[in-house]
C-alpha positions in Angstrom: -43.3 38.2 60.7 -43.9 34.6 61.5 -41.0 32.6 62.9 -40.1 29.4 61.0 -37.6 26.7 61.8 -34.8 25.9 59.4 -36.7 23.0 57.7 -39.7 25.1 57.0 -37.5 27.9 55.6 -35.7 25.4 53.4 -39.1 24.1 52.0 -40.3 27.7 51.6 -37.1 28.4 49.6 -37.7 25.4 47.3 -41.4 26.5 46.9 -40.2 30.0 45.9 -37.9 28.5 43.4 -40.7 26.5 41.8 -42.8 29.7 41.9 -40.2 31.6 39.9 -39.3 33.9 42.8 -35.5 33.6 43.1 -35.1 36.5 45.5 -37.5 35.0 48.0 -35.8 31.6 47.6 -32.4 33.1 48.4 -33.8 34.9 51.5 -35.3 31.7 52.8 -32.2 29.6 52.1 -30.0 32.3 53.8 -32.2 32.4 56.9 -32.3 28.6 57.1 -28.5 28.5 56.7 -28.1 30.9 59.6 -30.2 28.5 61.7 -27.7 25.7 60.9 -29.5 23.9 58.1 -26.7 22.2 56.1 -28.8 21.7 53.0 -29.8 25.3 53.0 -26.2 26.3 53.2 -25.5 24.3 50.1 -28.5 26.0 48.4 -27.1 29.4 49.3 -23.8 28.3 47.6 -25.7 27.4 44.5 -27.5 30.8 44.5 -24.1 32.6 44.7 -22.6 30.3 42.1 -25.4 30.8 39.5 -26.7 34.2 40.4 -30.0 33.0 41.6 -31.8 35.7 43.6 -28.5 37.5 44.3 -25.3 38.5 42.5 -22.8 36.0 41.1 -20.1 35.6 43.7 -17.8 32.6 43.4 -15.9 33.5 46.6 -19.1 33.4 48.7 -20.3 30.3 46.9 -17.0 28.6 47.8 -17.4 29.6 51.4 -20.9 28.2 51.6 -20.0 25.0 49.8 -17.0 24.5 52.2 -19.2 25.0 55.2 -21.8 22.5 54.0 -19.1 20.1 52.8 -17.4 20.0 56.1 -20.7 19.0 57.7 -21.1 16.1 55.4 -23.3 17.4 52.5 -22.3 15.2 49.5 -23.6 17.7 46.9 -21.6 20.5 48.5 -18.5 18.2 48.6 -18.8 17.6 44.9 -19.3 21.3 44.2 -16.3 22.1 46.3 -14.3 19.6 44.2 -15.3 21.5 41.1 -14.4 24.8 42.7 -10.9 23.6 43.3 -10.7 22.1 39.7 -11.7 25.3 38.0 -10.4 27.9 40.5 -13.8 29.3 41.2 -13.6 31.4 44.4 -10.4 29.7 45.4 -7.0 28.9 43.8 -6.9 25.8 41.7 -5.8 22.8 43.7 -5.8 19.3 42.3 -5.1 17.6 45.6 -8.0 19.4 47.4 -10.3 18.7 44.4 -9.6 15.0 44.5 -10.0 14.9 48.3 -13.5 16.4 48.2 -14.6 14.4 45.2 -13.6 11.2 47.0 -15.5 12.3 50.1 -18.6 12.8 48.0 -18.1 9.4 46.4 -18.3 7.8 49.8 -22.0 8.6 49.9 -24.2 6.4 47.7 -26.4 9.1 46.1 -23.5 10.8 44.3 -21.2 7.8 43.6 -22.0 7.5 39.9 -21.7 11.3 39.3 -18.4 11.6 41.1 -16.6 8.6 39.7 -17.7 9.6 36.1 -16.6 13.2 36.7 -13.2 12.0 37.9 -12.8 9.8 34.9 -13.8 12.7 32.6 -11.4 15.2 34.3 -8.5 12.8 34.2 -9.2 11.7 30.6 -9.0 15.3 29.3 -6.8 17.1 31.8 -9.1 19.9 32.8 -8.3 22.8 35.2 -6.1 21.7 38.1 -6.4 18.0 37.1 -3.5 16.8 34.9 -4.3 14.3 32.1 -3.8 10.7 33.3 -5.1 7.9 31.2 -4.6 5.2 34.0 -6.6 7.3 36.5 -9.3 8.0 33.9 -9.7 4.3 33.2 -9.8 3.5 36.9 -12.7 5.9 37.6 -14.6 5.1 34.4 -14.4 1.4 35.4 -15.7 2.1 38.9 -18.7 4.1 37.6 -19.3 1.6 34.7 -19.4 -1.4 37.1 -21.8 0.4 39.4 -24.0 1.0 36.4 -24.6 -2.8 36.0 -26.8 -3.0 39.1 -28.8 0.2 38.7 -32.4 0.4 37.4 -32.8 2.5 34.2 -34.7 5.3 35.9 -32.2 5.7 38.8 -30.8 9.3 38.8 -27.3 7.9 38.5 -28.0 5.8 35.5 -27.1 8.5 33.0 -23.6 8.6 34.5 -23.4 4.8 34.5 -24.2 4.6 30.8 -21.8 7.4 29.9 -19.1 5.7 32.0 -19.8 2.3 30.3 -19.4 4.0 26.9 -16.2 5.7 27.9 -14.8 2.5 29.3 -15.6 0.9 26.0 -13.5 3.6 24.4 -10.7 2.9 26.8 -10.6 -0.7 25.8 -11.1 0.1 22.1 -8.3 2.7 21.9 -5.9 1.5 24.7 -6.5 4.4 27.0 -5.0 3.6 30.4 -5.3 -0.1 29.6 -4.2 -2.6 26.9 -6.4 -2.7 23.8 -9.1 -5.4 24.2 -11.7 -5.2 21.4 -13.9 -8.0 22.9 -14.1 -6.1 26.2 -14.8 -2.8 24.4 -17.8 -4.4 22.6 -19.0 -5.7 26.0 -19.1 -2.2 27.5 -20.5 -0.6 24.3 -23.3 -3.1 24.4 -24.1 -2.3 28.1 -24.2 1.4 27.4 -26.2 0.9 24.2 -28.8 -1.1 26.1 -29.0 1.8 28.6 -29.8 4.2 25.8 -26.5 5.8 25.1 -26.5 7.2 21.5 -22.8 7.2 20.8 -22.5 3.6 22.2 -25.3 2.5 19.9 -23.4 3.9 16.9 -20.1 2.3 18.0 -21.8 -1.0 18.6 -23.4 -0.9 15.2 -20.0 -0.2 13.6 -18.4 -3.0 15.5 -21.0 -5.5 14.2 -20.7 -4.0 10.7 -16.9 -4.4 10.6 -16.5 -7.5 12.8 -14.4 -5.6 15.4 -14.3 -7.4 18.7 -17.4 -9.4 17.7 -18.5 -11.7 14.8 -19.6 -9.6 11.8 -23.4 -9.3 11.8 -25.1 -7.0 9.3 -28.5 -7.5 10.8 -27.3 -6.6 14.3 -25.5 -3.6 12.8 -28.6 -2.4 11.1 -30.7 -2.9 14.2 -28.4 -0.8 16.3 -28.1 2.0 13.7 -31.9 2.1 13.7 -32.0 2.2 17.5 -29.6 5.0 17.5 -31.6 6.9 14.9 -34.7 6.5 17.0 -32.8 7.6 20.1 -31.6 10.7 18.4 -35.1 11.6 17.3 -36.3 11.3 20.9 -33.4 13.4 22.2 -34.0 16.2 19.6 -37.7 16.3 20.5 -36.8 16.8 24.1 
C-alpha cells in the first residue's frame, strides 16, 4: 500500500466523500488524524457524530472534537460547544459550552455562526443554556453588526441576515432591551435587503401599519411582493 502524508490522506478523504464512499472517507480521515492532522481529527468527529462510514458514537465524536478544539480548530470548538449544550458524548455543561463557543468566535471564519448560535440558544433556553434575554440581545447584536460589512455571498451572510432579523424582533418586542420601533425597522430593513423572508414580511407589515416608520402602502406592497418572490425561490430549491 502506498504511503501518504496527512494532507494527502485528508484530501483523499474529501474525495471519497464526494465520490459517495463514506467508509473510505472515514479510513482516510482516521489515518490522517493518527498522523497529527487537526482538520482530519475534526472530520473523524463529524463521522462519529453523523454515522458517516462508521457507527454513530457521540462519546468518540466528543473525544475527537476536543482533541481538535484544543489544537485550535474553530469548527471543532463550535462542535464541542454544541456537545456541551445538548449533552452529546458528555454531560451538559453551560460554562464549558460558552467557553468553547467564545474560543471559536475569536476566529474570523466562524464569528457569524457562533454569535448567532449563542443568541439563539440564550433566546430560547436550550439544553444546558438557560434562557437569558439580555445575553440573547447582546449576541444577536454582535452578529447583526458584523453582517453590515459582509458581501451577500459570504458564507456567514446567512447568519448575519438572521441575526439582523432577530435583533429587529428584540427591539420590536422589548427582548433584552427597551422597545424601540424605529430601531426594529432599521434592522428588519437590513435583513430584508439581505434576502431574509421573515424580515421582508415584518418590514411590509411595519410600512402597512406605520409601525416605527411612516405608513407607506406602496412600500408595503413592494416588500410583500419581494417576500413572495423570495418564498418561490426557496421552495424551488
